[in-house]
TITOR-141501 format. One record per atom (N, C-alpha, C, O, CB): residue in one letter; x, y, z. Coordinates in nm, 3 decimals, decimal comma, padded with zeros to 5 digits. Glycine has a CB too. Layout:
residues N
<A; <X; Y; Z>>
...
//
This chain:
residues 146
<M; <13,827; 09,404; 07,345>>
<M; <13,825; 09,498; 07,235>>
<M; <13,940; 09,465; 07,140>>
<M; <14,028; 09,386; 07,174>>
<M; <13,834; 09,643; 07,285>>
<I; <13,939; 09,525; 07,026>>
<I; <14,042; 09,498; 06,925>>
<I; <14,173; 09,564; 06,967>>
<I; <14,176; 09,683; 06,999>>
<I; <13,996; 09,549; 06,785>>
<E; <14,279; 09,487; 06,965>>
<E; <14,412; 09,538; 06,998>>
<E; <14,479; 09,587; 06,871>>
<E; <14,506; 09,508; 06,781>>
<E; <14,499; 09,429; 07,069>>
<I; <14,507; 09,717; 06,863>>
<I; <14,576; 09,773; 06,745>>
<I; <14,701; 09,843; 06,796>>
<I; <14,693; 09,938; 06,874>>
<I; <14,482; 09,873; 06,664>>
<S; <14,814; 09,796; 06,751>>
<S; <14,941; 09,856; 06,794>>
<S; <14,972; 09,976; 06,704>>
<S; <14,906; 09,999; 06,602>>
<S; <15,058; 09,751; 06,788>>
<F; <15,073; 10,051; 06,744>>
<F; <15,112; 10,169; 06,667>>
<F; <15,159; 10,132; 06,527>>
<F; <15,131; 10,204; 06,431>>
<F; <15,223; 10,245; 06,740>>
<G; <15,227; 10,021; 06,515>>
<G; <15,276; 09,975; 06,384>>
<G; <15,160; 09,943; 06,291>>
<G; <15,166; 09,974; 06,172>>
<G; <15,365; 09,852; 06,400>>
<K; <15,055; 09,882; 06,343>>
<K; <14,938; 09,849; 06,260>>
<K; <14,867; 09,977; 06,215>>
<K; <14,817; 09,984; 06,103>>
<K; <14,840; 09,758; 06,337>>
<L; <14,862; 10,077; 06,305>>
<L; <14,799; 10,204; 06,266>>
<L; <14,875; 10,273; 06,152>>
<L; <14,813; 10,327; 06,060>>
<L; <14,790; 10,298; 06,386>>
<V; <15,007; 10,271; 06,159>>
<V; <15,089; 10,333; 06,053>>
<V; <15,066; 10,258; 05,922>>
<V; <15,054; 10,321; 05,817>>
<V; <15,241; 10,331; 06,091>>
<L; <15,060; 10,127; 05,926>>
<L; <15,037; 10,047; 05,806>>
<L; <14,900; 10,078; 05,746>>
<L; <14,888; 10,092; 05,624>>
<L; <15,048; 09,898; 05,839>>
<L; <14,796; 10,088; 05,830>>
<L; <14,661; 10,122; 05,781>>
<L; <14,659; 10,262; 05,718>>
<L; <14,594; 10,283; 05,616>>
<L; <14,558; 10,114; 05,896>>
<A; <14,730; 10,359; 05,780>>
<A; <14,735; 10,494; 05,726>>
<A; <14,803; 10,496; 05,589>>
<A; <14,758; 10,567; 05,498>>
<A; <14,808; 10,588; 05,822>>
<L; <14,910; 10,422; 05,573>>
<L; <14,980; 10,417; 05,443>>
<L; <14,891; 10,353; 05,337>>
<L; <14,887; 10,402; 05,224>>
<L; <15,112; 10,338; 05,456>>
<I; <14,822; 10,246; 05,370>>
<I; <14,733; 10,181; 05,272>>
<I; <14,620; 10,276; 05,233>>
<I; <14,585; 10,286; 05,116>>
<I; <14,675; 10,049; 05,330>>
<A; <14,561; 10,348; 05,334>>
<A; <14,453; 10,443; 05,304>>
<A; <14,505; 10,557; 05,217>>
<A; <14,434; 10,603; 05,127>>
<A; <14,393; 10,500; 05,435>>
<L; <14,627; 10,604; 05,243>>
<L; <14,685; 10,712; 05,163>>
<L; <14,705; 10,669; 05,018>>
<L; <14,679; 10,746; 04,926>>
<L; <14,818; 10,758; 05,222>>
<I; <14,751; 10,546; 04,998>>
<I; <14,774; 10,495; 04,862>>
<I; <14,642; 10,474; 04,790>>
<I; <14,629; 10,510; 04,673>>
<I; <14,855; 10,364; 04,866>>
<V; <14,541; 10,415; 04,860>>
<V; <14,415; 10,383; 04,795>>
<V; <14,333; 10,510; 04,768>>
<V; <14,281; 10,527; 04,657>>
<V; <14,334; 10,285; 04,882>>
<L; <14,321; 10,598; 04,865>>
<L; <14,233; 10,714; 04,852>>
<L; <14,303; 10,835; 04,793>>
<L; <14,241; 10,916; 04,725>>
<L; <14,177; 10,751; 04,986>>
<G; <14,428; 10,848; 04,817>>
<G; <14,501; 10,966; 04,769>>
<G; <14,496; 11,076; 04,873>>
<G; <14,413; 11,073; 04,964>>
<G; <14,442; 11,016; 04,634>>
<P; <14,585; 11,173; 04,860>>
<P; <14,593; 11,281; 04,960>>
<P; <14,472; 11,374; 04,961>>
<P; <14,448; 11,440; 05,062>>
<P; <14,717; 11,362; 04,936>>
<E; <14,395; 11,382; 04,853>>
<E; <14,280; 11,472; 04,849>>
<E; <14,160; 11,417; 04,926>>
<E; <14,091; 11,492; 04,995>>
<E; <14,240; 11,497; 04,704>>
<K; <14,134; 11,290; 04,917>>
<K; <14,015; 11,229; 04,979>>
<K; <14,041; 11,174; 05,119>>
<K; <13,946; 11,143; 05,191>>
<K; <13,963; 11,117; 04,890>>
<L; <14,167; 11,161; 05,160>>
<L; <14,200; 11,100; 05,289>>
<L; <14,143; 11,177; 05,409>>
<L; <14,089; 11,113; 05,499>>
<L; <14,351; 11,090; 05,304>>
<P; <14,152; 11,312; 05,416>>
<P; <14,095; 11,382; 05,533>>
<P; <13,942; 11,363; 05,544>>
<P; <13,891; 11,346; 05,655>>
<P; <14,127; 11,533; 05,524>>
<G; <13,871; 11,366; 05,436>>
<G; <13,725; 11,344; 05,439>>
<G; <13,691; 11,202; 05,484>>
<G; <13,597; 11,182; 05,561>>
<G; <13,665; 11,369; 05,300>>
<A; <13,767; 11,105; 05,435>>
<A; <13,744; 10,966; 05,476>>
<A; <13,774; 10,947; 05,624>>
<A; <13,705; 10,871; 05,692>>
<A; <13,830; 10,870; 05,391>>
<A; <13,877; 11,015; 05,675>>
<A; <13,911; 11,005; 05,818>>
<A; <13,800; 11,066; 05,903>>
<A; <13,766; 11,010; 06,008>>
<A; <14,047; 11,076; 05,847>>
<R; <13,743; 11,179; 05,860>>
<R; <13,632; 11,241; 05,934>>
<R; <13,510; 11,149; 05,934>>
<R; <13,443; 11,133; 06,036>>
<R; <13,595; 11,379; 05,874>>
<T; <13,480; 11,089; 05,820>>
<T; <13,366; 10,997; 05,810>>
<T; <13,387; 10,875; 05,899>>
<T; <13,295; 10,832; 05,968>>
<T; <13,345; 10,954; 05,663>>
<A; <13,508; 10,820; 05,896>>
<A; <13,538; 10,704; 05,980>>
<A; <13,528; 10,740; 06,127>>
<A; <13,477; 10,661; 06,207>>
<A; <13,678; 10,648; 05,948>>
<G; <13,575; 10,859; 06,165>>
<G; <13,566; 10,904; 06,305>>
<G; <13,421; 10,921; 06,348>>
<G; <13,385; 10,882; 06,459>>
<G; <13,641; 11,036; 06,323>>
<A; <13,337; 10,979; 06,260>>
<A; <13,196; 10,997; 06,292>>
<A; <13,127; 10,862; 06,309>>
<A; <13,046; 10,845; 06,401>>
<A; <13,125; 11,080; 06,182>>
<L; <13,158; 10,766; 06,222>>
<L; <13,100; 10,633; 06,234>>
<L; <13,142; 10,565; 06,365>>
<L; <13,060; 10,502; 06,432>>
<L; <13,142; 10,546; 06,114>>
<L; <13,269; 10,578; 06,400>>
<L; <13,317; 10,521; 06,527>>
<L; <13,247; 10,584; 06,648>>
<L; <13,210; 10,514; 06,742>>
<L; <13,468; 10,539; 06,539>>
<R; <13,229; 10,719; 06,643>>
<R; <13,158; 10,785; 06,754>>
<R; <13,015; 10,736; 06,766>>
<R; <12,967; 10,710; 06,876>>
<R; <13,159; 10,938; 06,734>>
<R; <12,947; 10,723; 06,653>>
<R; <12,808; 10,672; 06,657>>
<R; <12,801; 10,530; 06,711>>
<R; <12,715; 10,497; 06,792>>
<R; <12,746; 10,675; 06,516>>
<M; <12,895; 10,446; 06,665>>
<M; <12,897; 10,308; 06,714>>
<M; <12,924; 10,305; 06,864>>
<M; <12,860; 10,229; 06,938>>
<M; <13,003; 10,224; 06,639>>
<R; <13,018; 10,386; 06,910>>
<R; <13,052; 10,387; 07,052>>
<R; <12,934; 10,440; 07,135>>
<R; <12,903; 10,384; 07,240>>
<R; <13,178; 10,474; 07,077>>
<S; <12,869; 10,546; 07,089>>
<S; <12,755; 10,599; 07,167>>
<S; <12,638; 10,501; 07,166>>
<S; <12,568; 10,486; 07,266>>
<S; <12,709; 10,736; 07,109>>
<G; <12,617; 10,432; 07,054>>
<G; <12,512; 10,329; 07,048>>
<G; <12,542; 10,216; 07,144>>
<G; <12,454; 10,166; 07,213>>
<G; <12,496; 10,275; 06,906>>
<W; <12,668; 10,174; 07,146>>
<W; <12,709; 10,067; 07,238>>
<W; <12,691; 10,112; 07,384>>
<W; <12,645; 10,034; 07,468>>
<W; <12,857; 10,026; 07,211>>
<D; <12,729; 10,237; 07,413>>
<D; <12,712; 10,289; 07,549>>
<D; <12,565; 10,296; 07,589>>
<D; <12,530; 10,267; 07,703>>
<D; <12,776; 10,429; 07,562>>
<D; <12,479; 10,333; 07,495>>
<D; <12,335; 10,337; 07,523>>
<D; <12,280; 10,198; 07,554>>
<D; <12,202; 10,180; 07,647>>
<D; <12,259; 10,398; 07,405>>
<V; <12,322; 10,101; 07,474>>
<V; <12,276; 09,963; 07,496>>
<V; <12,326; 09,913; 07,632>>
<V; <12,251; 09,850; 07,706>>
<V; <12,325; 09,870; 07,383>>
<R; <12,451; 09,940; 07,663>>
<R; <12,508; 09,896; 07,792>>
<R; <12,435; 09,962; 07,909>>
<R; <12,405; 09,895; 08,008>>
<R; <12,659; 09,930; 07,798>>
<A; <12,407; 10,093; 07,898>>
<A; <12,336; 10,164; 08,004>>
<A; <12,195; 10,107; 08,023>>
<A; <12,148; 10,094; 08,136>>
<A; <12,329; 10,314; 07,974>>
<E; <12,128; 10,074; 07,913>>
<E; <11,993; 10,016; 07,921>>
<E; <11,996; 09,879; 07,989>>
<E; <11,909; 09,848; 08,071>>
<E; <11,932; 10,005; 07,779>>
<V; <12,094; 09,798; 07,954>>
<V; <12,106; 09,666; 08,016>>
<V; <12,134; 09,681; 08,166>>
<V; <12,076; 09,609; 08,247>>
<V; <12,217; 09,583; 07,948>>
<E; <12,221; 09,773; 08,203>>
<E; <12,249; 09,797; 08,345>>
<E; <12,124; 09,844; 08,419>>
<E; <12,099; 09,800; 08,531>>
<E; <12,362; 09,901; 08,361>>
<R; <12,046; 09,932; 08,357>>
<R; <11,921; 09,978; 08,420>>
<R; <11,825; 09,862; 08,441>>
<R; <11,764; 09,850; 08,547>>
<R; <11,853; 10,085; 08,333>>
<E; <11,812; 09,776; 08,341>>
<E; <11,724; 09,660; 08,354>>
<E; <11,770; 09,567; 08,465>>
<E; <11,689; 09,513; 08,540>>
<E; <11,718; 09,584; 08,221>>
<L; <11,902; 09,547; 08,475>>
<L; <11,956; 09,463; 08,581>>
<L; <11,929; 09,523; 08,718>>
<L; <11,897; 09,451; 08,813>>
<L; <12,106; 09,441; 08,561>>
<Q; <11,941; 09,655; 08,730>>
<Q; <11,911; 09,720; 08,857>>
<Q; <11,763; 09,706; 08,892>>
<Q; <11,728; 09,683; 09,008>>
<Q; <11,951; 09,868; 08,851>>
<I; <11,677; 09,720; 08,793>>
<I; <11,533; 09,706; 08,817>>
<I; <11,503; 09,563; 08,864>>
<I; <11,425; 09,544; 08,957>>
<I; <11,452; 09,739; 08,689>>
<E; <11,564; 09,464; 08,799>>
<E; <11,543; 09,325; 08,840>>
<E; <11,593; 09,301; 08,982>>
<E; <11,530; 09,229; 09,060>>
<E; <11,612; 09,229; 08,743>>
<E; <11,706; 09,361; 09,016>>
<E; <11,761; 09,347; 09,152>>
<E; <11,665; 09,409; 09,256>>
<E; <11,643; 09,352; 09,362>>
<E; <11,901; 09,414; 09,162>>
<I; <11,611; 09,524; 09,224>>
<I; <11,515; 09,589; 09,313>>
<I; <11,389; 09,504; 09,328>>
<I; <11,336; 09,489; 09,439>>
<I; <11,479; 09,729; 09,261>>
<K; <11,341; 09,448; 09,218>>
<K; <11,222; 09,362; 09,225>>
<K; <11,250; 09,238; 09,308>>
<K; <11,165; 09,196; 09,386>>
<K; <11,177; 09,321; 09,083>>
<R; <11,369; 09,179; 09,293>>
<R; <11,404; 09,060; 09,371>>
<R; <11,410; 09,094; 09,519>>
<R; <11,361; 09,018; 09,603>>
<R; <11,539; 09,002; 09,323>>
<A; <11,470; 09,208; 09,552>>
<A; <11,479; 09,249; 09,692>>
<A; <11,340; 09,275; 09,749>>
<A; <11,314; 09,242; 09,865>>
<A; <11,567; 09,375; 09,706>>
<A; <11,251; 09,333; 09,669>>
<A; <11,115; 09,359; 09,715>>
<A; <11,040; 09,227; 09,738>>
<A; <10,966; 09,214; 09,836>>
<A; <11,039; 09,446; 09,614>>
<R; <11,060; 09,131; 09,648>>
<R; <10,995; 08,999; 09,667>>
<R; <11,046; 08,932; 09,794>>
<R; <10,968; 08,873; 09,869>>
<R; <11,020; 08,908; 09,545>>
<E; <11,177; 08,940; 09,818>>
<E; <11,233; 08,879; 09,940>>
<E; <11,179; 08,947; 10,065>>
<E; <11,145; 08,880; 10,162>>
<E; <11,386; 08,888; 09,938>>
<A; <11,170; 09,081; 10,063>>
<A; <11,117; 09,154; 10,178>>
<A; <10,971; 09,118; 10,202>>
<A; <10,929; 09,103; 10,316>>
<A; <11,133; 09,306; 10,158>>
<A; <10,893; 09,105; 10,094>>
<A; <10,752; 09,068; 10,109>>
<A; <10,740; 08,927; 10,166>>
<A; <10,652; 08,901; 10,248>>
<A; <10,679; 09,078; 09,974>>
<A; <10,826; 08,836; 10,122>>
<A; <10,822; 08,699; 10,174>>
<A; <10,857; 08,697; 10,323>>
<A; <10,794; 08,624; 10,400>>
<A; <10,919; 08,609; 10,097>>
<K; <10,958; 08,776; 10,363>>
<K; <10,994; 08,784; 10,504>>
<K; <10,880; 08,844; 10,586>>
<K; <10,851; 08,798; 10,697>>
<K; <11,122; 08,868; 10,522>>
<A; <10,814; 08,946; 10,532>>
<A; <10,703; 09,008; 10,603>>
<A; <10,587; 08,909; 10,618>>
<A; <10,524; 08,903; 10,723>>
<A; <10,655; 09,135; 10,529>>
<E; <10,560; 08,832; 10,514>>
<E; <10,453; 08,732; 10,523>>
<E; <10,488; 08,624; 10,625>>
<E; <10,400; 08,578; 10,699>>
<E; <10,427; 08,667; 10,386>>
<A; <10,614; 08,584; 10,630>>
<A; <10,656; 08,484; 10,727>>
<A; <10,642; 08,539; 10,869>>
<A; <10,595; 08,468; 10,959>>
<A; <10,802; 08,441; 10,701>>
<A; <10,683; 08,663; 10,890>>
<A; <10,670; 08,725; 11,021>>
<A; <10,523; 08,738; 11,060>>
<A; <10,487; 08,716; 11,175>>
<A; <10,738; 08,863; 11,022>>
<Q; <10,438; 08,774; 10,964>>
<Q; <10,294; 08,785; 10,991>>
<Q; <10,237; 08,649; 11,028>>
<Q; <10,154; 08,640; 11,118>>
<Q; <10,220; 08,843; 10,869>>
<G; <10,281; 08,544; 10,961>>
<G; <10,236; 08,409; 10,993>>
<G; <10,277; 08,368; 11,134>>
<G; <10,198; 08,310; 11,209>>
<G; <10,291; 08,310; 10,891>>
<E; <10,402; 08,399; 11,170>>
<E; <10,448; 08,369; 11,306>>
<E; <10,369; 08,446; 11,410>>
<E; <10,333; 08,392; 11,514>>
<E; <10,597; 08,400; 11,320>>
<L; <10,342; 08,574; 11,380>>
<L; <10,264; 08,657; 11,471>>
<L; <10,123; 08,602; 11,487>>
<L; <10,070; 08,597; 11,598>>
<L; <10,260; 08,802; 11,421>>
<D; <10,061; 08,561; 11,377>>
<D; <09,927; 08,504; 11,384>>
<D; <09,926; 08,375; 11,465>>
<D; <09,835; 08,351; 11,544>>
<D; <09,873; 08,478; 11,242>>
<A; <10,028; 08,290; 11,446>>
<A; <10,036; 08,165; 11,521>>
<A; <10,054; 08,191; 11,670>>
<A; <09,992; 08,125; 11,753>>
<A; <10,151; 08,077; 11,468>>
<T; <10,139; 08,287; 11,704>>
<T; <10,161; 08,322; 11,845>>
<T; <10,034; 08,379; 11,905>>
<T; <09,999; 08,344; 12,018>>
<T; <10,277; 08,423; 11,859>>
<L; <09,966; 08,465; 11,834>>
<L; <09,840; 08,522; 11,883>>
<L; <09,736; 08,413; 11,903>>
<L; <09,661; 08,417; 12,001>>
<L; <09,787; 08,627; 11,785>>
<A; <09,730; 08,316; 11,814>>
<A; <09,635; 08,205; 11,829>>
<A; <09,669; 08,123; 11,954>>
<A; <09,580; 08,080; 12,026>>
<A; <09,636; 08,115; 11,704>>
<Q; <09,799; 08,101; 11,979>>
<Q; <09,839; 08,028; 12,099>>
<Q; <09,801; 08,105; 12,224>>
<Q; <09,754; 08,045; 12,321>>
<Q; <09,988; 08,001; 12,097>>
<V; <09,822; 08,236; 12,225>>
<V; <09,787; 08,318; 12,342>>
<V; <09,637; 08,312; 12,366>>
<V; <09,593; 08,296; 12,480>>
<V; <09,832; 08,464; 12,322>>
<R; <09,560; 08,324; 12,261>>
<R; <09,414; 08,319; 12,277>>
<R; <09,370; 08,180; 12,325>>
<R; <09,280; 08,169; 12,408>>
<R; <09,343; 08,353; 12,143>>
<E; <09,433; 08,075; 12,273>>
<E; <09,401; 07,939; 12,315>>
<E; <09,432; 07,921; 12,463>>
<E; <09,353; 07,864; 12,538>>
<E; <09,478; 07,835; 12,231>>
<M; <09,548; 07,972; 12,505>>
<M; <09,585; 07,962; 12,646>>
<M; <09,493; 08,047; 12,733>>
<M; <09,461; 08,009; 12,846>>
<M; <09,730; 08,004; 12,666>>
<Q; <09,452; 08,161; 12,681>>
<Q; <09,362; 08,250; 12,756>>
<Q; <09,229; 08,179; 12,780>>
<Q; <09,172; 08,188; 12,889>>
<Q; <09,340; 08,383; 12,679>>
<H; <09,179; 08,109; 12,680>>
<H; <09,052; 08,038; 12,695>>
<H; <09,069; 07,912; 12,780>>
<H; <08,973; 07,868; 12,844>>
<H; <08,996; 08,001; 12,558>>
<A; <09,189; 07,854; 12,783>>
<A; <09,212; 07,733; 12,862>>
<A; <09,236; 07,765; 13,009>>
<A; <09,215; 07,678; 13,094>>
<A; <09,330; 07,657; 12,806>>
<M; <09,280; 07,886; 13,042>>
<M; <09,313; 07,921; 13,180>>
<M; <09,195; 07,901; 13,276>>
<M; <09,216; 07,839; 13,380>>
<M; <09,360; 08,064; 13,187>>
<P; <09,074; 07,949; 13,250>>
<P; <08,965; 07,929; 13,345>>
<P; <08,935; 07,781; 13,369>>
<P; <08,899; 07,743; 13,481>>
<P; <08,840; 07,999; 13,296>>
<A; <08,949; 07,697; 13,268>>
<A; <08,922; 07,555; 13,284>>
<A; <09,027; 07,489; 13,371>>
<A; <08,996; 07,396; 13,445>>
<A; <08,916; 07,485; 13,147>>
<V; <09,151; 07,535; 13,365>>
<V; <09,260; 07,476; 13,443>>
<V; <09,243; 07,510; 13,591>>
<V; <09,265; 07,423; 13,676>>
<V; <09,396; 07,527; 13,392>>
<Y; <09,204; 07,633; 13,624>>
<Y; <09,196; 07,676; 13,763>>
<Y; <09,056; 07,666; 13,821>>
<Y; <09,030; 07,719; 13,929>>
<Y; <09,244; 07,816; 13,775>>
<G; <08,967; 07,601; 13,752>>
<G; <08,836; 07,570; 13,809>>
<G; <08,727; 07,667; 13,771>>
<G; <08,638; 07,629; 13,695>>
<G; <08,846; 07,566; 13,954>>
<S; <08,728; 07,784; 13,819>>
<S; <08,620; 07,881; 13,799>>
<S; <08,634; 07,949; 13,664>>
<S; <08,744; 07,990; 13,627>>
<S; <08,618; 07,985; 13,912>>
<P; <08,524; 07,961; 13,591>>
<P; <08,534; 08,032; 13,463>>
<P; <08,565; 08,179; 13,481>>
<P; <08,612; 08,244; 13,387>>
<P; <08,405; 08,016; 13,385>>
<A; <08,541; 08,235; 13,599>>
<A; <08,568; 08,377; 13,622>>
<A; <08,712; 08,401; 13,661>>
<A; <08,760; 08,514; 13,651>>
<A; <08,476; 08,431; 13,730>>
<A; <08,784; 08,298; 13,705>>
<A; <08,921; 08,316; 13,751>>
<A; <09,017; 08,310; 13,632>>
<A; <09,020; 08,212; 13,559>>
<A; <08,958; 08,210; 13,856>>
<A; <09,096; 08,417; 13,615>>
<A; <09,193; 08,420; 13,506>>
<A; <09,333; 08,404; 13,558>>
<A; <09,427; 08,390; 13,479>>
<A; <09,181; 08,549; 13,428>>
<E; <09,352; 08,404; 13,692>>
<E; <09,483; 08,388; 13,752>>
<E; <09,482; 08,265; 13,841>>
<E; <09,376; 08,223; 13,886>>
<E; <09,522; 08,513; 13,833>>
<P; <09,598; 08,206; 13,867>>
<P; <09,603; 08,090; 13,957>>
<P; <09,577; 08,133; 14,101>>
<P; <09,586; 08,252; 14,133>>
<P; <09,739; 08,019; 13,946>>
<P; <09,545; 08,038; 14,188>>
<P; <09,523; 08,071; 14,328>>
<P; <09,647; 08,136; 14,388>>
<P; <09,756; 08,125; 14,333>>
<P; <09,485; 07,947; 14,407>>
<A; <09,629; 08,205; 14,506>>
<A; <09,737; 08,281; 14,567>>
<A; <09,853; 08,191; 14,605>>
<A; <09,968; 08,234; 14,596>>
<A; <09,687; 08,354; 14,689>>
<A; <09,827; 08,068; 14,646>>
<A; <09,934; 07,978; 14,685>>
<A; <10,024; 07,947; 14,566>>
<A; <10,144; 07,929; 14,583>>
<A; <09,878; 07,850; 14,744>>
<V; <09,967; 07,938; 14,447>>
<V; <10,044; 07,907; 14,328>>
<V; <10,110; 08,032; 14,272>>
<V; <10,226; 08,029; 14,232>>
<V; <09,955; 07,843; 14,222>>
<A; <10,036; 08,142; 14,271>>
<A; <10,087; 08,264; 14,210>>
<A; <10,180; 08,340; 14,301>>
<A; <10,266; 08,413; 14,252>>
<A; <09,974; 08,353; 14,171>>
<G; <10,167; 08,324; 14,432>>
<G; <10,254; 08,397; 14,522>>
<G; <10,203; 08,538; 14,547>>
<G; <10,278; 08,621; 14,598>>
<G; <10,393; 08,402; 14,467>>
<A; <10,079; 08,568; 14,514>>
<A; <10,021; 08,698; 14,535>>
<A; <09,874; 08,680; 14,570>>
<A; <09,821; 08,569; 14,561>>
<A; <10,038; 08,789; 14,411>>
<A; <09,808; 08,788; 14,610>>
<A; <09,667; 08,780; 14,645>>
<A; <09,587; 08,749; 14,521>>
<A; <09,605; 08,812; 14,417>>
<A; <09,618; 08,910; 14,710>>
<A; <09,496; 08,651; 14,532>>
<A; <09,416; 08,612; 14,417>>
<A; <09,294; 08,701; 14,409>>
<A; <09,218; 08,712; 14,505>>
<A; <09,375; 08,464; 14,425>>
<E; <09,276; 08,765; 14,294>>
<E; <09,157; 08,845; 14,270>>
<E; <09,085; 08,786; 14,150>>
<E; <09,143; 08,777; 14,042>>
<E; <09,193; 08,995; 14,247>>
<P; <08,960; 08,746; 14,168>>
<P; <08,890; 08,690; 14,052>>
<P; <08,870; 08,799; 13,947>>
<P; <08,829; 08,911; 13,978>>
<P; <08,753; 08,630; 14,094>>
<Q; <08,900; 08,762; 13,821>>
<Q; <08,883; 08,854; 13,709>>
<Q; <08,815; 08,780; 13,595>>
<Q; <08,827; 08,658; 13,582>>
<Q; <09,019; 08,914; 13,663>>
<A; <08,746; 08,855; 13,514>>
<A; <08,684; 08,797; 13,395>>
<A; <08,794; 08,774; 13,292>>
<A; <08,901; 08,835; 13,300>>
<A; <08,569; 08,890; 13,338>>
<A; <08,769; 08,688; 13,195>>
<A; <08,867; 08,662; 13,088>>
<A; <08,897; 08,792; 13,017>>
<A; <08,807; 08,869; 12,985>>
<A; <08,815; 08,555; 12,988>>
<A; <09,025; 08,816; 12,991>>
<A; <09,068; 08,942; 12,930>>
<A; <09,019; 08,952; 12,787>>
<A; <09,025; 08,857; 12,710>>
<A; <09,221; 08,955; 12,935>>
<E; <08,970; 09,069; 12,755>>
<E; <08,929; 09,101; 12,618>>
<E; <09,034; 09,194; 12,559>>
<E; <09,089; 09,277; 12,632>>
<E; <08,784; 09,166; 12,613>>
<P; <09,063; 09,184; 12,432>>
<P; <09,162; 09,275; 12,374>>
<P; <09,111; 09,418; 12,374>>
<P; <08,991; 09,443; 12,356>>
<P; <09,196; 09,231; 12,232>>
<D; <09,203; 09,511; 12,395>>
<D; <09,171; 09,653; 12,387>>
<D; <09,126; 09,682; 12,245>>
<D; <09,197; 09,650; 12,150>>
<D; <09,293; 09,742; 12,428>>
<R; <09,010; 09,741; 12,228>>
<R; <08,954; 09,763; 12,095>>
<R; <09,040; 09,858; 12,011>>
<R; <09,047; 09,843; 11,889>>
<R; <08,813; 09,819; 12,106>>
<A; <09,105; 09,955; 12,075>>
<A; <09,183; 10,053; 11,999>>
<A; <09,317; 09,996; 11,954>>
<A; <09,360; 10,020; 11,841>>
<A; <09,206; 10,177; 12,083>>
<T; <09,384; 09,920; 12,043>>
<T; <09,518; 09,875; 12,011>>
<T; <09,529; 09,726; 11,986>>
<T; <09,629; 09,682; 11,930>>
<T; <09,610; 09,912; 12,120>>
<G; <09,429; 09,646; 12,026>>
<G; <09,436; 09,502; 12,009>>
<G; <09,519; 09,437; 12,117>>
<G; <09,551; 09,318; 12,106>>
<G; <09,492; 09,469; 11,873>>
<D; <09,556; 09,513; 12,223>>
<D; <09,640; 09,461; 12,330>>
<D; <09,558; 09,373; 12,422>>
<D; <09,460; 09,419; 12,480>>
<D; <09,705; 09,575; 12,410>>
<L; <09,597; 09,246; 12,434>>
<L; <09,526; 09,153; 12,521>>
<L; <09,548; 09,183; 12,669>>
<L; <09,467; 09,145; 12,753>>
<L; <09,569; 09,011; 12,491>>
<F; <09,658; 09,250; 12,700>>
<F; <09,696; 09,269; 12,839>>
<F; <09,686; 09,415; 12,882>>
<F; <09,752; 09,455; 12,978>>
<F; <09,837; 09,220; 12,861>>
<A; <09,604; 09,495; 12,815>>
<A; <09,593; 09,637; 12,845>>
<A; <09,534; 09,660; 12,984>>
<A; <09,572; 09,755; 13,052>>
<A; <09,509; 09,707; 12,740>>
<D; <09,441; 09,576; 13,026>>
<D; <09,375; 09,598; 13,154>>
<D; <09,440; 09,522; 13,268>>
<D; <09,385; 09,520; 13,379>>
<D; <09,230; 09,559; 13,144>>
<T; <09,553; 09,458; 13,247>>
<T; <09,617; 09,379; 13,352>>
<T; <09,731; 09,452; 13,419>>
<T; <09,799; 09,393; 13,503>>
<T; <09,666; 09,250; 13,295>>
<A; <09,756; 09,578; 13,385>>
<A; <09,865; 09,653; 13,447>>
<A; <09,832; 09,677; 13,594>>
<A; <09,717; 09,701; 13,629>>
<A; <09,889; 09,788; 13,374>>
<A; <09,934; 09,670; 13,679>>
<A; <09,915; 09,693; 13,822>>
<A; <09,885; 09,839; 13,846>>
<A; <09,944; 09,925; 13,780>>
<A; <10,040; 09,649; 13,902>>
<P; <09,793; 09,872; 13,940>>
<P; <09,763; 10,012; 13,968>>
<P; <09,882; 10,079; 14,033>>
<P; <09,962; 10,014; 14,101>>
<P; <09,638; 10,025; 14,058>>
<A; <09,895; 10,209; 14,012>>
<A; <10,005; 10,285; 14,069>>
<A; <09,988; 10,291; 14,221>>
<A; <09,876; 10,306; 14,269>>
<A; <10,013; 10,427; 14,008>>
<P; <10,096; 10,280; 14,297>>
<P; <10,083; 10,285; 14,443>>
<P; <10,039; 10,424; 14,488>>
<P; <10,078; 10,525; 14,431>>
<P; <10,217; 10,248; 14,511>>
<K; <09,956; 10,426; 14,591>>
<K; <09,906; 10,552; 14,644>>
<K; <10,012; 10,613; 14,735>>
<K; <10,075; 10,542; 14,813>>
<K; <09,772; 10,532; 14,721>>
<T; <10,031; 10,744; 14,723>>
<T; <10,128; 10,813; 14,808>>
<T; <10,051; 10,874; 14,925>>
<T; <09,941; 10,925; 14,907>>
<T; <10,207; 10,923; 14,729>>
<P; <10,109; 10,867; 15,042>>
<P; <10,039; 10,926; 15,157>>
<P; <10,039; 11,078; 15,145>>
<P; <10,136; 11,139; 15,097>>
<P; <10,106; 10,883; 15,290>>
<E; <09,928; 11,139; 15,188>>
<E; <09,919; 11,284; 15,182>>
<E; <09,990; 11,344; 15,302>>
<E; <09,994; 11,286; 15,410>>
<E; <09,772; 11,330; 15,177>>
<S; <10,046; 11,459; 15,280>>
<S; <10,114; 11,526; 15,390>>
<S; <10,010; 11,588; 15,484>>
<S; <09,898; 11,614; 15,442>>
<S; <10,212; 11,635; 15,336>>
<P; <10,046; 11,613; 15,610>>
<P; <09,947; 11,668; 15,704>>
<P; <09,902; 11,807; 15,666>>
<P; <09,800; 11,854; 15,717>>
<P; <10,005; 11,672; 15,843>>
<H; <09,972; 11,875; 15,578>>
<H; <09,934; 12,012; 15,541>>
<H; <09,846; 12,013; 15,416>>
<H; <09,808; 12,121; 15,371>>
<H; <10,060; 12,096; 15,517>>
<G; <09,813; 11,901; 15,362>>
<G; <09,726; 11,891; 15,246>>
<G; <09,797; 11,901; 15,114>>
<G; <09,733; 11,905; 15,009>>
<G; <09,623; 11,996; 15,253>>
<H; <09,929; 11,906; 15,117>>
<H; <10,007; 11,910; 14,991>>
<H; <10,054; 11,772; 14,956>>
<H; <10,084; 11,691; 15,044>>
<H; <10,129; 12,006; 15,003>>
<A; <10,060; 11,745; 14,828>>
<A; <10,105; 11,612; 14,785>>
<A; <10,253; 11,604; 14,775>>
<A; <10,307; 11,498; 14,740>>
<A; <10,045; 11,576; 14,653>>
//
C-alpha cells in the first residue's frame, strides 16, 4: 500500500488549503473520504469474491481427489473379488471332486465334509456366509433346564 508519513500529510493539507481555500476544504475532505470508503469497500468485495472462488476450487479439487481414491479402492475391491471367485472355481479342480470345496482331512487337519461350491449370500453378497462353524451344543441338565 502507499506509505504516507505525517510530514507528507501536513504538506498535502497545506496545499489543499491554499488551492481550495478555507470555505471549500471541509466539503472536499468529505468527498475525498467518501471516495476512499467506496474504493476500500469495492476492493474488499473483490478480495472476498476471489477468496470464495479459491475456496470453491479447493473444495472441488478435494472432491476430485476423494472420487479418484474411491474409484481406485473400488478397482482393488473388484480385482480381489475376481481373484476370490477364480480361486473358488479352481478349488474343486485342484482337489479332484467338483463337489469338494475343502481339501482332504489329511491336508486340512479337520474332518472333510463334501460341500457344494459356495454361492454368495443374495442379501449381503458374502461369499462365506454359509461357511461359519455351527455353535457347539450344550448338554442338557438332568432336570430339563438349560
